[in-house]
N, CA, C and O atoms as a Tinker XYZ file with bonds, in Angstrom:
   532  protein
     1  N    140.185000  -47.102000    0.983000    73     2
     2  CA   139.680000  -48.390000    1.510000    64     1     3
     3  C    137.819000  -47.794000    2.167000    63     2     4     5
     4  O    137.432000  -46.734000    2.660000    81     3
     5  N    137.252000  -48.845000    1.896000    73     3     6
     6  CA   135.927000  -48.909000    2.056000    64     5     7
     7  C    135.322000  -49.735000    3.347000    63     6     8     9
     8  O    135.723000  -50.879000    3.561000    81     7
     9  N    134.710000  -49.347000    3.879000    73     7    10
    10  CA   133.752000  -50.051000    4.884000    64     9    11
    11  C    132.381000  -50.063000    4.590000    63    10    12    13
    12  O    131.584000  -49.126000    4.545000    81    11
    13  N    132.166000  -51.728000    4.322000    73    11    14
    14  CA   130.779000  -51.963000    4.138000    64    13    15
    15  C    130.435000  -53.093000    5.497000    63    14    16    17
    16  O    131.146000  -53.815000    6.196000    81    15
    17  N    129.079000  -52.825000    5.437000    73    15    18
    18  CA   128.437000  -54.004000    6.385000    64    17    19
    19  C    127.927000  -54.933000    5.427000    63    18    20    21
    20  O    127.317000  -54.777000    4.370000    81    19
    21  N    128.372000  -56.063000    6.130000    73    19    22
    22  CA   127.693000  -57.750000    5.438000    64    21    23
    23  C    127.113000  -58.438000    6.610000    63    22    24    25
    24  O    127.655000  -58.986000    7.570000    81    23
    25  N    125.459000  -58.217000    6.180000    73    23    26
    26  CA   124.257000  -59.274000    6.682000    64    25    27
    27  C    124.158000  -60.527000    6.629000    63    26    28    29
    28  O    124.044000  -61.064000    5.527000    81    27
    29  N    124.181000  -61.335000    7.883000    73    27    30
    30  CA   123.864000  -63.075000    7.286000    64    29    31
    31  C    122.510000  -63.146000    7.673000    63    30    32    33
    32  O    122.037000  -62.314000    8.447000    81    31
    33  N    121.740000  -64.219000    7.122000    73    31    34
    34  CA   120.608000  -63.894000    7.165000    64    33    35
    35  C    120.276000  -65.866000    7.575000    63    34    36    37
    36  O    121.131000  -66.705000    7.288000    81    35
    37  N    119.153000  -66.186000    8.138000    73    35    38
    38  CA   119.190000  -67.784000    8.338000    64    37    39
    39  C    118.178000  -68.533000    7.237000    63    38    40    41
    40  O    117.415000  -69.443000    7.560000    81    39
    41  N    118.301000  -67.997000    5.881000    73    39    42
    42  CA   118.135000  -68.681000    4.928000    64    41    43
    43  C    116.919000  -67.795000    4.068000    63    42    44    45
    44  O    116.578000  -68.100000    2.925000    81    43
    45  N    116.293000  -66.551000    4.904000    73    43    46
    46  CA   115.770000  -65.788000    3.931000    64    45    47
    47  C    116.504000  -64.317000    3.568000    63    46    48    49
    48  O    115.902000  -63.257000    3.739000    81    47
    49  N    117.449000  -64.361000    3.209000    73    47    50
    50  CA   118.701000  -63.465000    2.482000    64    49    51
    51  C    117.619000  -62.544000    1.401000    63    50    52    53
    52  O    117.450000  -61.343000    1.612000    81    51
    53  N    116.957000  -63.216000    0.299000    73    51    54
    54  CA   116.224000  -63.006000   -0.598000    64    53    55
    55  C    114.836000  -62.022000   -0.157000    63    54    56    57
    56  O    114.410000  -60.982000   -0.659000    81    55
    57  N    114.549000  -62.514000    0.536000    73    55    58
    58  CA   113.156000  -62.216000    1.431000    64    57    59
    59  C    113.653000  -60.798000    2.063000    63    58    60    61
    60  O    113.203000  -59.702000    1.728000    81    59
    61  N    114.466000  -60.979000    2.850000    73    59    62
    62  CA   114.681000  -59.500000    3.527000    64    61    63
    63  C    115.387000  -58.245000    2.247000    63    62    64    65
    64  O    115.294000  -57.028000    2.408000    81    63
    65  N    115.798000  -58.649000    1.509000    73    63    66
    66  CA   116.640000  -57.602000    0.740000    64    65    67
    67  C    115.330000  -57.060000   -0.389000    63    66    68    69
    68  O    115.371000  -55.952000   -0.923000    81    67
    69  N    114.287000  -57.982000   -0.602000    73    67    70
    70  CA   112.893000  -57.495000   -1.023000    64    69    71
    71  C    112.427000  -56.326000   -0.309000    63    70    72    73
    72  O    112.101000  -55.202000   -0.690000    81    71
    73  N    112.487000  -56.952000    0.974000    73    71    74
    74  CA   111.508000  -56.050000    2.066000    64    73    75
    75  C    112.372000  -54.698000    2.072000    63    74    76    77
    76  O    111.750000  -53.641000    2.181000    81    75
    77  N    113.733000  -54.669000    1.965000    73    75    78
    78  CA   114.678000  -53.743000    2.298000    64    77    79
    79  C    114.293000  -52.620000    0.680000    63    78    80    81
    80  O    114.295000  -51.393000    0.583000    81    79
    81  N    114.035000  -53.572000   -0.255000    73    79    82
    82  CA   113.866000  -52.118000   -1.268000    64    81    83
    83  C    112.551000  -51.708000   -1.221000    63    82    84    85
    84  O    112.277000  -50.557000   -1.562000    81    83
    85  N    111.666000  -52.494000   -0.839000    73    83    86
    86  CA   110.473000  -51.556000   -0.358000    64    85    87
    87  C    110.148000  -50.172000    0.485000    63    86    88    89
    88  O    109.695000  -49.047000    0.273000    81    87
    89  N    110.769000  -51.126000    1.794000    73    87    90
    90  CA   110.812000  -49.908000    3.010000    64    89    91
    91  C    111.918000  -48.927000    3.007000    63    90    92    93
    92  O    111.727000  -47.838000    3.549000    81    91
    93  N    113.316000  -49.258000    2.327000    73    91    94
    94  CA   114.509000  -48.398000    2.443000    64    93    95
    95  C    114.725000  -47.986000    0.672000    63    94    96    97
    96  O    115.763000  -47.493000    0.232000    81    95
    97  N    113.899000  -48.209000    0.103000    73    95    98
    98  CA   114.102000  -48.097000   -1.486000    64    97    99
    99  C    115.747000  -48.237000   -1.885000    63    98   100   101
   100  O    116.494000  -47.418000   -2.421000    81    99
   101  N    116.004000  -49.638000   -1.391000    73    99   102
   102  CA   117.150000  -50.395000   -1.303000    64   101   103
   103  C    116.879000  -50.851000   -3.051000    63   102   104   105
   104  O    115.812000  -51.191000   -3.563000    81   103
   105  N    118.305000  -50.709000   -3.742000    73   103   106
   106  CA   118.655000  -51.461000   -5.181000    64   105   107
   107  C    119.014000  -52.134000   -5.155000    63   106   108   109
   108  O    120.200000  -51.844000   -4.997000    81   107
   109  N    118.867000  -53.705000   -5.220000    73   107   110
   110  CA   119.758000  -55.418000   -5.345000    64   109   111
   111  C    120.458000  -54.905000   -6.799000    63   110   112   113
   112  O    120.039000  -54.490000   -7.879000    81   111
   113  N    121.863000  -55.202000   -6.139000    73   111   114
   114  CA   122.813000  -55.097000   -7.725000    64   113   115
   115  C    123.015000  -55.984000   -8.044000    63   114   116   117
   116  O    123.046000  -56.132000   -9.266000    81   115
   117  N    123.309000  -57.258000   -7.086000    73   115   118
   118  CA   123.244000  -58.583000   -7.443000    64   117   119
   119  C    122.966000  -59.582000   -6.623000    63   118   120   121
   120  O    123.117000  -59.461000   -5.407000    81   119
   121  N    122.531000  -60.677000   -7.182000    73   119   122
   122  CA   121.935000  -61.409000   -5.824000    64   121   123
   123  C    122.183000  -63.051000   -6.913000    63   122   124   125
   124  O    121.578000  -63.537000   -7.869000    81   123
   125  N    123.529000  -63.490000   -6.006000    73   123   126
   126  CA   123.702000  -65.100000   -6.608000    64   125   127
   127  C    123.437000  -65.843000   -5.628000    63   126   128   129
   128  O    123.903000  -65.797000   -4.489000    81   127
   129  N    122.433000  -66.766000   -6.209000    73   127   130
   130  CA   122.573000  -67.975000   -5.255000    64   129   131
   131  C    123.016000  -69.540000   -5.860000    63   130   132   133
   132  O    123.089000  -70.028000   -6.988000    81   131
   133  N    123.211000  -69.928000   -4.766000    73   131   134
   134  CA   124.184000  -71.827000   -5.074000    64   133   135
   135  C    123.837000  -72.034000   -5.916000    63   134   136   137
   136  O    124.705000  -71.773000   -6.749000    81   135
   137  N    122.561000  -72.582000   -6.580000    73   135   138
   138  CA   122.452000  -72.609000   -7.442000    64   137   139
   139  C    123.152000  -72.525000   -8.833000    63   138   140   141
   140  O    123.465000  -73.406000   -9.634000    81   139
   141  N    123.294000  -71.139000   -8.852000    73   139   142
   142  CA   123.758000  -70.351000   -9.550000    64   141   143
   143  C    125.348000  -70.431000  -10.213000    63   142   144   145
   144  O    125.706000  -70.272000  -11.380000    81   143
   145  N    126.157000  -70.750000   -8.965000    73   143   146
   146  CA   127.430000  -70.741000   -8.803000    64   145   147
   147  C    128.403000  -72.212000   -9.332000    63   146   148   149
   148  O    127.899000  -73.335000   -9.301000    81   147
   149  N    129.575000  -72.009000   -9.714000    73   147   150
   150  CA   130.643000  -72.886000   -9.982000    64   149   151
   151  C    130.357000  -73.964000   -8.871000    63   150   152   153
   152  O    130.154000  -75.085000   -9.338000    81   151
   153  N    130.305000  -73.876000   -7.644000    73   151   154
   154  CA   130.210000  -74.166000   -6.655000    64   153   155
   155  C    128.493000  -75.263000   -6.322000    63   154   156   157
   156  O    128.279000  -75.782000   -5.227000    81   155
   157  N    127.905000  -75.335000   -7.046000    73   155   158
   158  CA   126.580000  -75.668000   -6.877000    64   157   159
   159  C    126.773000  -77.035000   -6.482000    63   158   160   161
   160  O    126.479000  -77.265000   -5.309000    81   159
   161  N    127.129000  -77.851000   -7.061000    73   159   162
   162  CA   127.542000  -79.233000   -6.247000    64   161   163
   163  C    127.486000  -79.565000   -5.154000    63   162   164   165
   164  O    126.812000  -80.396000   -4.545000    81   163
   165  N    128.640000  -78.506000   -4.759000    73   163   166
   166  CA   128.964000  -78.365000   -3.151000    64   165   167
   167  C    128.067000  -78.319000   -2.185000    63   166   168   169
   168  O    128.361000  -78.791000   -1.087000    81   167
   169  N    126.652000  -77.674000   -2.440000    73   167   170
   170  CA   125.778000  -76.975000   -1.573000    64   169   171
   171  C    124.798000  -78.189000   -1.645000    63   170   172   173
   172  O    124.728000  -79.026000   -2.545000    81   171
   173  N    123.801000  -78.076000   -0.109000    73   171   174
   174  CA   122.813000  -79.468000   -0.012000    64   173   175
   175  C    121.709000  -78.774000   -0.974000    63   174   176   177
   176  O    121.663000  -77.555000   -1.133000    81   175
   177  N    120.694000  -79.821000   -1.688000    73   175   178
   178  CA   119.953000  -79.740000   -2.567000    64   177   179
   179  C    119.033000  -78.731000   -2.216000    63   178   180   181
   180  O    118.465000  -77.990000   -3.018000    81   179
   181  N    118.867000  -78.726000   -0.630000    73   179   182
   182  CA   117.754000  -77.307000   -0.555000    64   181   183
   183  C    118.358000  -76.037000   -0.691000    63   182   184   185
   184  O    117.686000  -75.028000   -0.908000    81   183
   185  N    119.223000  -76.030000   -0.609000    73   183   186
   186  CA   119.869000  -74.718000   -0.903000    64   185   187
   187  C    120.223000  -73.664000   -2.185000    63   186   188   189
   188  O    120.594000  -72.498000   -2.319000    81   187
   189  N    119.821000  -74.983000   -3.159000    73   187   190
   190  CA   119.854000  -74.029000   -4.374000    64   189   191
   191  C    119.618000  -72.686000   -4.963000    63   190   192   193
   192  O    120.215000  -72.052000   -5.833000    81   191
   193  N    118.236000  -72.357000   -3.999000    73   191   194
   194  CA   117.823000  -71.154000   -4.288000    64   193   195
   195  C    117.705000  -70.486000   -2.903000    63   194   196   197
   196  O    116.742000  -69.953000   -2.352000    81   195
   197  N    119.138000  -70.701000   -2.459000    73   195   198
   198  CA   119.567000  -69.354000   -0.862000    64   197   199
   199  C    120.643000  -68.968000   -1.757000    63   198   200   201
   200  O    121.245000  -69.503000   -2.687000    81   199
   201  N    120.684000  -67.498000   -0.959000    73   199   202
   202  CA   121.717000  -66.721000   -1.555000    64   201   203
   203  C    123.275000  -67.169000   -1.251000    63   202   204   205
   204  O    123.591000  -67.963000   -0.365000    81   203
   205  N    123.950000  -66.683000   -1.917000    73   203   206
   206  CA   125.301000  -67.289000   -1.376000    64   205   207
   207  C    126.172000  -65.582000   -1.297000    63   206   208   209
   208  O    126.813000  -65.200000   -0.318000    81   207
   209  N    126.030000  -65.026000   -2.188000    73   207   210
   210  CA   126.227000  -63.799000   -1.920000    64   209   211
   211  C    125.224000  -62.918000   -2.600000    63   210   212   213
   212  O    124.702000  -63.373000   -3.618000    81   211
   213  N    124.742000  -61.257000   -2.028000    73   211   214
   214  CA   124.308000  -60.411000   -2.844000    64   213   215
   215  C    125.104000  -58.859000   -1.971000    63   214   216   217
   216  O    125.717000  -58.590000   -0.939000    81   215
   217  N    124.550000  -58.151000   -3.272000    73   215   218
   218  CA   124.570000  -56.873000   -2.977000    64   217   219
   219  C    124.143000  -55.880000   -3.151000    63   218   220   221
   220  O    124.051000  -55.715000   -4.367000    81   219
   221  N    123.701000  -54.819000   -2.468000    73   219   222
   222  CA   122.688000  -54.260000   -2.854000    64   221   223
   223  C    122.831000  -52.816000   -1.892000    63   222   224   225
   224  O    123.264000  -52.772000   -0.740000    81   223
   225  N    122.266000  -51.506000   -2.835000    73   223   226
   226  CA   122.494000  -50.375000   -2.529000    64   225   227
   227  C    121.835000  -49.232000   -1.700000    63   226   228   229
   228  O    121.285000  -48.547000   -2.562000    81   227
   229  N    121.642000  -48.767000   -0.715000    73   227   230
   230  CA   120.869000  -47.436000   -0.454000    64   229   231
   231  C    121.647000  -46.268000   -0.135000    63   230   232   233
   232  O    122.514000  -45.986000    0.692000    81   231
   233  N    120.856000  -45.501000   -1.368000    73   231   234
   234  CA   121.499000  -44.740000   -1.711000    64   233   235
   235  C    123.035000  -44.316000   -1.885000    63   234   236   237
   236  O    123.491000  -44.414000   -3.024000    81   235
   237  N    123.605000  -44.004000   -1.193000    73   235   238
   238  CA   125.476000  -44.274000   -2.314000    64   237   239
   239  C    126.039000  -45.265000   -0.887000    63   238   240   241
   240  O    127.203000  -45.119000   -0.513000    81   239
   241  N    125.174000  -46.186000   -0.213000    73   239   242
   242  CA   125.848000  -46.994000    0.994000    64   241   243
   243  C    125.481000  -48.147000   -0.090000    63   242   244   245
   244  O    124.539000  -48.231000   -0.877000    81   243
   245  N    126.686000  -49.085000    0.193000    73   243   246
   246  CA   126.737000  -50.613000   -0.203000    64   245   247
   247  C    126.408000  -51.592000    1.090000    63   246   248   249
   248  O    127.025000  -51.627000    2.155000    81   247
   249  N    125.600000  -52.145000    0.811000    73   247   250
   250  CA   125.633000  -53.443000    1.714000    64   249   251
   251  C    125.389000  -54.642000    1.090000    63   250   252   253
   252  O    124.648000  -54.767000    0.116000    81   251
   253  N    126.028000  -55.572000    1.657000    73   251   254
   254  CA   126.330000  -56.812000    1.421000    64   253   255
   255  C    125.848000  -57.910000    2.159000    63   254   256   257
   256  O    125.777000  -57.811000    3.384000    81   255
   257  N    125.422000  -59.203000    1.437000    73   255   258
   258  CA   124.770000  -60.293000    2.654000    64   257   259
   259  C    124.649000  -61.429000    1.977000    63   258   260   261
   260  O    124.916000  -61.608000    0.788000    81   259
   261  N    124.230000  -62.220000    2.775000    73   259   262
   262  CA   123.929000  -63.815000    2.108000    64   261   263
   263  C    123.230000  -64.493000    3.361000    63   262   264   265
   264  O    123.062000  -64.072000    4.505000    81   263
   265  N    122.869000  -65.734000    2.728000    73   263   266
   266  CA   122.594000  -66.628000    3.782000    64   265   267
   267  C    123.217000  -67.576000    4.526000    63   266   268   269
   268  O    123.415000  -68.548000    3.798000    81   267
   269  N    123.659000  -67.781000    5.729000    73   267   270
   270  CA   124.798000  -68.469000    6.519000    64   269   271
   271  C    124.576000  -69.536000    6.121000    63   270   272   273
   272  O    123.425000  -69.971000    6.090000    81   271
   273  N    125.737000  -70.308000    5.668000    73   271   274
   274  CA   125.707000  -71.700000    5.518000    64   273   275
   275  C    125.047000  -72.511000    6.688000    63   274   276   277
   276  O    125.285000  -72.378000    7.889000    81   275
   277  N    123.988000  -73.559000    5.971000    73   275   278
   278  CA   123.880000  -74.399000    7.402000    64   277   279
   279  C    124.388000  -74.777000    8.040000    63   278   280   281
   280  O    125.364000  -75.414000    7.647000    81   279
   281  N    124.122000  -74.682000    9.558000    73   279   282
   282  CA   124.447000  -74.892000   11.042000    64   281   283
   283  C    125.841000  -73.520000   11.095000    63   282   284   285
   284  O    126.873000  -73.848000   11.680000    81   283
   285  N    125.787000  -72.422000   10.626000    73   283   286
   286  CA   126.656000  -71.308000   10.836000    64   285   287
   287  C    125.899000  -70.157000   11.219000    63   286   288   289
   288  O    126.467000  -69.189000   11.724000    81   287
   289  N    124.597000  -70.180000   11.010000    73   287   290
   290  CA   124.204000  -68.900000   11.530000    64   289   291
   291  C    123.989000  -68.275000   12.946000    63   290   292   293
   292  O    123.673000  -69.102000   13.802000    81   291
   293  N    124.093000  -67.035000   13.344000    73   291   294
   294  CA   124.295000  -66.888000   14.591000    64   293   295
   295  C    123.280000  -65.441000   14.577000    63   294   296   297
   296  O    123.212000  -64.643000   13.642000    81   295
   297  N    122.881000  -65.401000   15.276000    73   295   298
   298  CA   121.951000  -64.416000   15.178000    64   297   299
   299  C    122.939000  -62.935000   15.801000    63   298   300   301
   300  O    123.731000  -62.847000   16.739000    81   299
   301  N    122.391000  -61.790000   14.667000    73   299   302
   302  CA   123.455000  -60.808000   15.216000    64   301   303
   303  C    122.873000  -59.997000   16.615000    63   302   304   305
   304  O    121.770000  -60.022000   17.162000    81   303
   305  N    124.109000  -59.287000   16.921000    73   303   306
   306  CA   124.373000  -58.951000   18.355000    64   305   307
   307  C    125.685000  -58.041000   18.297000    63   306   308   309
   308  O    126.714000  -58.341000   17.691000    81   307
   309  N    125.449000  -56.781000   19.096000    73   307   310
   310  CA   126.520000  -56.367000   19.631000    64   309   311
   311  C    126.869000  -55.297000   18.249000    63   310   312   313
   312  O    128.029000  -54.918000   18.086000    81   311
   313  N    125.733000  -54.849000   17.263000    73   311   314
   314  CA   125.919000  -53.315000   16.736000    64   313   315
   315  C    124.645000  -53.367000   15.874000    63   314   316   317
   316  O    123.966000  -54.392000   15.939000    81   315
   317  N    124.322000  -52.529000   15.209000    73   315   318
   318  CA   122.900000  -51.828000   14.739000    64   317   319
   319  C    123.327000  -51.365000   13.379000    63   318   320   321
   320  O    124.532000  -51.245000   13.162000    81   319
   321  N    122.522000  -51.114000   12.519000    73   319   322
   322  CA   122.757000  -50.492000   11.371000    64   321   323
   323  C    122.091000  -49.237000   11.465000    63   322   324   325
   324  O    120.888000  -49.201000   11.725000    81   323
   325  N    122.812000  -48.125000   11.264000    73   323   326
   326  CA   122.026000  -46.915000   11.657000    64   325   327
   327  C    121.608000  -46.254000   10.536000    63   326   328   329
   328  O    122.103000  -46.257000    9.409000    81   327
   329  N    120.451000  -45.572000   11.047000    73   327   330
   330  CA   120.113000  -44.888000    9.472000    64   329   331
   331  C    119.487000  -43.348000    9.927000    63   330   332   333
   332  O    118.579000  -43.135000   10.730000    81   331
   333  N    120.256000  -42.389000    9.164000    73   331   334
   334  CA   120.059000  -41.223000    9.617000    64   333   335
   335  C    119.424000  -40.512000    8.585000    63   334   336   337
   336  O    119.782000  -40.716000    7.426000    81   335
   337  N    118.500000  -39.677000    8.849000    73   335   338
   338  CA   117.556000  -39.188000    7.863000    64   337   339
   339  C    116.795000  -37.685000    8.118000    63   338   340   341
   340  O    116.186000  -37.859000    9.173000    81   339
   341  N    116.569000  -36.468000    7.715000    73   339   342
   342  CA   116.503000  -35.518000    7.940000    64   341   343
   343  C    114.726000  -35.460000    8.233000    63   342   344   345
   344  O    114.276000  -34.806000    9.173000    81   343
   345  N    114.233000  -35.892000    7.706000    73   343   346
   346  CA   112.817000  -36.111000    7.370000    64   345   347
   347  C    112.390000  -37.250000    8.824000    63   346   348   349
   348  O    112.686000  -38.424000    9.051000    81   347
   349  N    111.656000  -36.325000    9.511000    73   347   350
   350  CA   110.913000  -36.949000   11.225000    64   349   351
   351  C    110.447000  -38.067000   10.534000    63   350   352   353
   352  O    110.861000  -39.220000   10.656000    81   351
   353  N    109.254000  -37.520000    9.546000    73   351   354
   354  CA   107.800000  -38.437000    9.441000    64   353   355
   355  C    108.160000  -39.439000    8.739000    63   354   356   357
   356  O    107.743000  -40.566000    9.007000    81   355
   357  N    108.986000  -39.204000    7.728000    73   355   358
   358  CA   109.825000  -40.113000    6.723000    64   357   359
   359  C    110.613000  -41.377000    7.739000    63   358   360   361
   360  O    110.307000  -42.569000    7.703000    81   359
   361  N    111.485000  -40.878000    8.460000    73   359   362
   362  CA   112.087000  -41.513000    9.453000    64   361   363
   363  C    111.022000  -42.295000   10.304000    63   362   364   365
   364  O    111.295000  -43.493000   10.380000    81   363
   365  N    109.864000  -41.913000   10.972000    73   363   366
   366  CA   109.099000  -42.838000   11.833000    64   365   367
   367  C    108.490000  -43.862000   10.790000    63   366   368   369
   368  O    108.557000  -45.053000   11.092000    81   367
   369  N    107.936000  -43.525000    9.658000    73   367   370
   370  CA   107.423000  -44.525000    8.946000    64   369   371
   371  C    108.411000  -45.794000    8.223000    63   370   372   373
   372  O    107.990000  -46.824000    7.696000    81   371
   373  N    109.702000  -45.402000    8.369000    73   371   374
   374  CA   110.636000  -46.184000    8.092000    64   373   375
   375  C    111.001000  -47.539000    9.305000    63   374   376   377
   376  O    111.147000  -48.755000    9.180000    81   375
   377  N    111.058000  -46.377000   10.732000    73   375   378
   378  CA   111.133000  -46.976000   11.618000    64   377   379
   379  C    110.065000  -48.185000   12.208000    63   378   380   381
   380  O    110.462000  -49.181000   12.813000    81   379
   381  N    108.958000  -47.956000   11.976000    73   379   382
   382  CA   107.706000  -48.554000   12.016000    64   381   383
   383  C    107.637000  -50.025000   10.996000    63   382   384   385
   384  O    107.133000  -51.070000   11.407000    81   383
   385  N    108.178000  -49.886000    9.759000    73   383   386
   386  CA   108.013000  -50.665000    8.721000    64   385   387
   387  C    109.188000  -51.752000    9.161000    63   386   388   389
   388  O    108.968000  -52.925000    8.858000    81   387
   389  N    110.438000  -51.432000    9.865000    73   387   390
   390  CA   111.368000  -52.313000   10.028000    64   389   391
   391  C    110.679000  -52.689000   11.371000    63   390   392   393
   392  O    110.939000  -53.875000   11.577000    81   391
   393  N    110.029000  -52.263000   12.217000    73   391   394
   394  CA   109.796000  -52.887000   13.615000    64   393   395
   395  C    108.525000  -54.082000   13.082000    63   394   396   397
   396  O    108.561000  -55.123000   13.739000    81   395
   397  N    107.540000  -54.031000   12.086000    73   395   398
   398  CA   106.807000  -54.372000   12.215000    64   397   399
   399  C    106.950000  -56.037000   12.070000    63   398   400   401
   400  O    107.609000  -56.582000   11.185000    81   399
   401  N    106.361000  -56.585000   12.895000    73   399   402
   402  CA   106.863000  -57.901000   13.195000    64   401   403
   403  C    108.076000  -58.566000   13.718000    63   402   404   405
   404  O    108.453000  -59.715000   13.488000    81   403
   405  N    108.705000  -57.537000   14.560000    73   403   406
   406  CA   110.044000  -57.598000   14.739000    64   405   407
   407  C    110.042000  -57.357000   16.129000    63   406   408   409
   408  O    109.197000  -57.923000   16.823000    81   407
   409  N    110.961000  -56.514000   16.685000    73   407   410
   410  CA   110.949000  -56.193000   17.996000    64   409   411
   411  C    111.308000  -54.613000   18.090000    63   410   412   413
   412  O    112.308000  -54.198000   17.504000    81   411
   413  N    110.556000  -53.819000   18.766000    73   411   414
   414  CA   111.015000  -52.602000   19.577000    64   413   415
   415  C    111.898000  -52.406000   20.318000    63   414   416   417
   416  O    111.576000  -53.046000   21.319000    81   415
   417  N    113.135000  -51.779000   20.570000    73   415   418
   418  CA   113.766000  -52.097000   21.559000    64   417   419
   419  C    113.744000  -50.112000   21.966000    63   418   420   421
   420  O    113.953000  -49.578000   23.055000    81   419
   421  N    113.632000  -49.890000   21.512000    73   419   422
   422  CA   113.135000  -48.049000   22.255000    64   421   423
   423  C    112.338000  -47.469000   21.029000    63   422   424   425
   424  O    112.777000  -47.329000   19.887000    81   423
   425  N    110.777000  -47.085000   21.602000    73   423   426
   426  CA   109.959000  -46.435000   20.121000    64   425   427
   427  C    110.666000  -45.316000   19.564000    63   426   428   429
   428  O    111.673000  -44.767000   20.009000    81   427
   429  N    109.991000  -45.048000   18.510000    73   427   430
   430  CA   110.590000  -43.732000   17.845000    64   429   431
   431  C    109.813000  -42.526000   18.714000    63   430   432   433
   432  O    108.610000  -42.263000   18.734000    81   431
   433  N    110.788000  -41.962000   19.338000    73   431   434
   434  CA   110.512000  -40.360000   19.877000    64   433   435
   435  C    111.356000  -39.461000   19.676000    63   434   436   437
   436  O    112.517000  -39.629000   19.303000    81   435
   437  N    110.741000  -38.310000   19.947000    73   435   438
   438  CA   112.238000  -37.135000   20.561000    64   437   439
   439  C    112.785000  -37.692000   21.372000    63   438   440   441
   440  O    112.405000  -38.554000   22.164000    81   439
   441  N    114.109000  -37.024000   21.149000    73   439   442
   442  CA   115.402000  -37.100000   22.333000    64   441   443
   443  C    115.495000  -36.141000   22.245000    63   442   444   445
   444  O    114.951000  -35.332000   21.493000    81   443
   445  N    116.750000  -35.975000   23.579000    73   443   446
   446  CA   117.590000  -34.761000   23.500000    64   445   447
   447  C    118.649000  -34.402000   22.453000    63   446   448   449
   448  O    119.146000  -33.279000   22.367000    81   447
   449  N    118.976000  -35.504000   21.611000    73   447   450
   450  CA   119.786000  -35.213000   20.690000    64   449   451
   451  C    119.122000  -35.268000   19.300000    63   450   452   453
   452  O    119.815000  -35.065000   18.303000    81   451
   453  N    117.753000  -35.547000   19.193000    73   451   454
   454  CA   116.954000  -35.743000   17.880000    64   453   455
   455  C    115.671000  -35.287000   17.960000    63   454   456   457
   456  O    115.051000  -34.997000   18.983000    81   455
   457  N    115.210000  -35.226000   16.522000    73   455   458
   458  CA   113.664000  -34.884000   16.527000    64   457   459
   459  C    113.288000  -35.997000   16.740000    63   458   460   461
   460  O    112.277000  -36.050000   17.440000    81   459
   461  N    113.857000  -37.296000   16.289000    73   459   462
   462  CA   113.256000  -38.655000   16.212000    64   461   463
   463  C    114.615000  -39.629000   16.368000    63   462   464   465
   464  O    115.767000  -39.473000   15.963000    81   463
   465  N    113.948000  -40.746000   17.167000    73   463   466
   466  CA   114.873000  -41.808000   17.487000    64   465   467
   467  C    114.281000  -42.679000   17.567000    63   466   468   469
   468  O    113.121000  -42.481000   17.926000    81   467
   469  N    114.661000  -43.990000   17.316000    73   467   470
   470  CA   113.883000  -45.301000   17.850000    64   469   471
   471  C    115.096000  -46.452000   17.162000    63   470   472   473
   472  O    115.866000  -46.346000   16.207000    81   471
   473  N    114.819000  -47.621000   18.204000    73   471   474
   474  CA   116.088000  -48.775000   18.077000    64   473   475
   475  C    114.787000  -50.153000   17.835000    63   474   476   477
   476  O    113.831000  -50.439000   18.555000    81   475
   477  N    115.223000  -50.733000   16.631000    73   475   478
   478  CA   114.226000  -52.107000   16.686000    64   477   479
   479  C    115.318000  -53.480000   15.962000    63   478   480   481
   480  O    116.462000  -53.406000   15.511000    81   479
   481  N    114.206000  -54.886000   16.128000    73   479   482
   482  CA   115.075000  -55.619000   15.179000    64   481   483
   483  C    114.395000  -55.988000   14.365000    63   482   484   485
   484  O    113.311000  -56.196000   14.911000    81   483
   485  N    114.316000  -56.279000   13.063000    73   483   486
   486  CA   113.493000  -56.525000   12.203000    64   485   487
   487  C    113.130000  -57.973000   12.381000    63   486   488   489
   488  O    113.489000  -58.778000   13.240000    81   487
   489  N    112.229000  -58.113000   11.227000    73   487   490
   490  CA   112.275000  -59.303000   11.582000    64   489   491
   491  C    112.778000  -60.645000   11.265000    63   490   492   493
   492  O    112.314000  -61.758000   11.512000    81   491
   493  N    114.120000  -60.165000   10.499000    73   491   494
   494  CA   114.873000  -60.885000    9.925000    64   493   495
   495  C    116.083000  -61.290000   11.303000    63   494   496   497
   496  O    116.985000  -62.114000   11.454000    81   495
   497  N    115.556000  -60.339000   12.003000    73   495   498
   498  CA   116.941000  -60.445000   13.200000    64   497   499
   499  C    118.015000  -59.305000   12.898000    63   498   500   501
   500  O    118.992000  -59.197000   13.639000    81   499
   501  N    117.871000  -58.631000   12.034000    73   499   502
   502  CA   118.734000  -57.455000   12.195000    64   501   503
   503  C    118.492000  -56.288000   12.692000    63   502   504   505
   504  O    117.513000  -55.630000   12.341000    81   503
   505  N    119.601000  -55.768000   13.824000    73   503   506
   506  CA   119.003000  -54.535000   14.474000    64   505   507
   507  C    119.487000  -53.181000   13.679000    63   506   508   509
   508  O    120.452000  -52.927000   12.958000    81   507
   509  N    118.292000  -52.391000   14.181000    73   507   510
   510  CA   118.368000  -51.189000   13.321000    64   509   511
   511  C    118.248000  -49.719000   14.278000    63   510   512   513
   512  O    117.701000  -49.801000   15.378000    81   511
   513  N    118.702000  -48.594000   13.871000    73   511   514
   514  CA   118.701000  -47.613000   14.558000    64   513   515
   515  C    118.236000  -46.491000   13.654000    63   514   516   517
   516  O    118.890000  -46.220000   12.647000    81   515
   517  N    117.067000  -45.785000   13.987000    73   515   518
   518  CA   116.473000  -44.901000   12.733000    64   517   519
   519  C    116.833000  -43.334000   13.575000    63   518   520   521
   520  O    116.070000  -43.021000   14.489000    81   519
   521  N    117.958000  -42.430000   13.238000    73   519   522
   522  CA   118.079000  -41.035000   13.821000    64   521   523
   523  C    117.719000  -40.265000   12.913000    63   522   524   525
   524  O    118.167000  -40.406000   11.775000    81   523
   525  N    116.724000  -39.168000   13.268000    73   523   526
   526  CA   116.634000  -37.940000   12.637000    64   525   527
   527  C    117.147000  -36.906000   13.631000    63   526   528   529
   528  O    116.498000  -36.708000   14.659000    81   527
   529  N    118.129000  -36.319000   13.421000    73   527   530
   530  CA   119.054000  -35.126000   14.187000    64   529   531
   531  C    118.015000  -33.835000   14.004000    63   530   532
   532  O    118.324000  -32.727000   14.442000    81   531
């Protein structure tokens, strides 16, 4: 059994993946757009370039994602994508990049359990925790 995160975006999935490639060193393994799929004719014309399904990896972790179908997007809540990293300086840099143009929920700082920890929601609406134990 494998447990993977599946992120849903509000029409900006491909932009988010490119951002995660830059910030996290993610590698896009597959990006299938509506206009490239067998159900192309069933998609609204303005959705041909939207992501039907994507798969990217960060280290050994696989993350999947897509643009939510029109009228079906719900802002993520009740979870955070958690990053654990040993290098506090790199952790803070990742946190700052994720928080830029987003919302900081808890500034990156030393805590009683970690050399550095912070919580934010990125500009795509995805909640993150960066933890440097």
